N, C-alpha and C positions, 0 to 999 in steps of 0.2 A: 432482417425479419423482426417484426415487433410483436410483442404479446404482453398481456397483463401480468405485472409482477406478482409473485407469490400465488400463482394459479394453483388449483388443485389437480389439474391435468394439463399436460403439454403433449398429448398424443398427436394431435393434429399438426403441431409444429414440427415434431420429429418426422412425421410422414412427409411433410413438405421438404424437409432437409434431405430425406432419403431419395425423394423424387428428383430433387435438383442436383444431387451428387456433386457438391462443391469440392474443389481441390483443397481448400483450406477453410476451416470453420473457426471464427473468432468470437466466441460467446463472451458476453459481459452479464453476469447473472448474480442474483442474490443466492445465498447458500441453498435455500429451499428449492429454487429453480434449477440450480446446477445438479442437485441430487435427483430431481424429477427427470431431467433430461437424460441423465445416465441410465436411470432405471427404465424409462420408456424406450431408450435406444436399444437396450438389451432385449426388452420384450418384443420389439418390432424388428429385431435383427438388423439394426442400422449400425454400421461400423464406419465412422468417418475416416477419410484418408489421413487427415491430420487435424488435430485440435490444438489451437494456441489460445488459451483463455486469457482474459484481460483482468487478472487480479480478482478482486471482489470475492464472491462465494467460493470460487475454486481454490483459494488459498486458505480457507478456514479449515481448522482441524475437524470440524463436524462433517465436512464433505467427505474426507477420506474415511472417517469412522462409519459413515452411513453406507457408502457404496463399496468399501473394501477394495478387493483386487480389481474391481471394474474401473477403478480410477487409473489403472496402469495405461500408459500411452497418452494421458492428458498432460499437456505442458502449460505453464502459465508464467507470465512476468510477475515479479514480486520485488519489493524493496526491503523486506525483512526475510532473511534466509537463515534458519537455525543451523543448517548444514555448514555454515561458515564459522561456527563456534571454535573449531580447532585453530583457525587462522586469526580469529578476533575474539579473545577471551571475554570481553564485555558482553557479547551476545549471549553466551552461556549464563553469565552471572545474572543479567536482566531477565532472561527467559525463565530461569529457575525460580526467581522471586515471583514472577508473574504466574507461573504454573502452580506454585504452592498455594496461591490464593484461588485460582479459578479452575485448576485441574486440567488445563490444556495449554498447548504452546501459544505463545504470542503470535499475532498476525500483523499484517501491514498497518492497519488503522491504529490499534493501540501502540504500536511501535512508533508511529509518527507522533501521536499525542504525547507519548513519554519523552521523545526527543525534544519536542517543542517546550514541554514543561521543564525539562532538564536545562535547556538554554536559558529559560526565564530564571530558574533558580540560580544558575551560574551568574547571571547579571545581578540579581539581588545580592548575592554574596559579595560580588566585587563592588557593588554600590555601597555596601555596609549600611544600608538605609532602606526605609520603606517609602521614601519620598519619590513620587512619580517621575519627576524630572531627572533625578539622579539615576533611577533605574533605566529611564530612557537613554541616558548618556552611556550607561554601561552596556545596554543592548547594542547601541551603535558601535561600540568597541568590541563586539563579540568575536571571538576566535577560539572555537572549541575544537580541539584536535580529534581526528577520526577514531583514535583508540579509546575515546571516552563516550562514544555514542554507539548504540546497537544497530547501526545502519551501514550499508555497504558504500559509505561515502568517505572522502578524505578528511572531512570536517565540516563545521558550520561557521561561516564568516559573515560579517556585516557587509552590506553593499550600499548603505546609506552614507552620505557625506556627514562628517562629524560636526560641522558648523551649522547652527540654526539660529535665526533671529528670533527675538521674543514675540514678534507678531506672526510668525509662521504658524499655520494650524498644526495641532498635534496629530500625529498619526502613528501607527504601529511601525516598528522597525523591521524591515525585511532582512532576513538572514538567509544567505544562499548556501545550500548544502552542495558540496562538490562531490559528484558521483564518480566512483572509480570504474564502474562498468564491469566489475570482476565478480559479480554475484553468480554468474553462470546462467542467469535468466535475463531476458530482455527487460530494460527499464524504460523503454519508450513504446508507445502504442502503435502497432502496425495499422495501416489504413489501406482499405481496398474497397472500391466502389462495387465490385462484383461479388464480394463476400457477404453471406448472410450476417446481419448484425441485429442488435436489439436496443431498445431504449431501456434505461435503468441505470443502476449505479456503476460508475467506473472508478478505478483507483484514483485517488488524488494525485495531482501532478508530482511525480517522483522528483526529488531534488530540491524541494522548497519547504521552509517552515516559516510561520509568521507569528512569532511571539509578540505580545503587546503588553505594555505597561499601562495600568489603569490608575 
């Protein structure tokens, strides 16, 4: 099911969902859309049998703040999970620094950005230089252990060959993040042709970062 993002009303869409009675609803929504959907569902007495959100607005702190207890029963995949802080201390350390600045918990997108920047900083430190080629070589040798990143991954390692001829075109170094799959939430996108869906933002591919030296 498609609709215009950041709409001021999604009453018609909720009515369509209620009439269709899907076994599973897989929304991919901006936070404003997610909030509207919950509010309109309550107004129209629509109670989905199961909701498995696909990241995006449903994992933003503003979603829970706005809908409160009505968020109960909503599940979502996520690659940044503050609840894992007891098992992975770096999650708490990074989240507290982030929260001190913006007054809410970190979410998936800033966590990915932070991790990518951390990988780049690690490469620059190892290169001990601001020379682009030396930084590129350091990125190719990337091997950041999982206890140093706030993601539910075993680490970030380079997947590019280390040798490169002088004539080869420059490109960013791919770094593969190894996902442990232990976050308690799905890290892959479920697909179903019979399930209502929508166009709009979806979570970036879990398990990859692309730092680039310039």
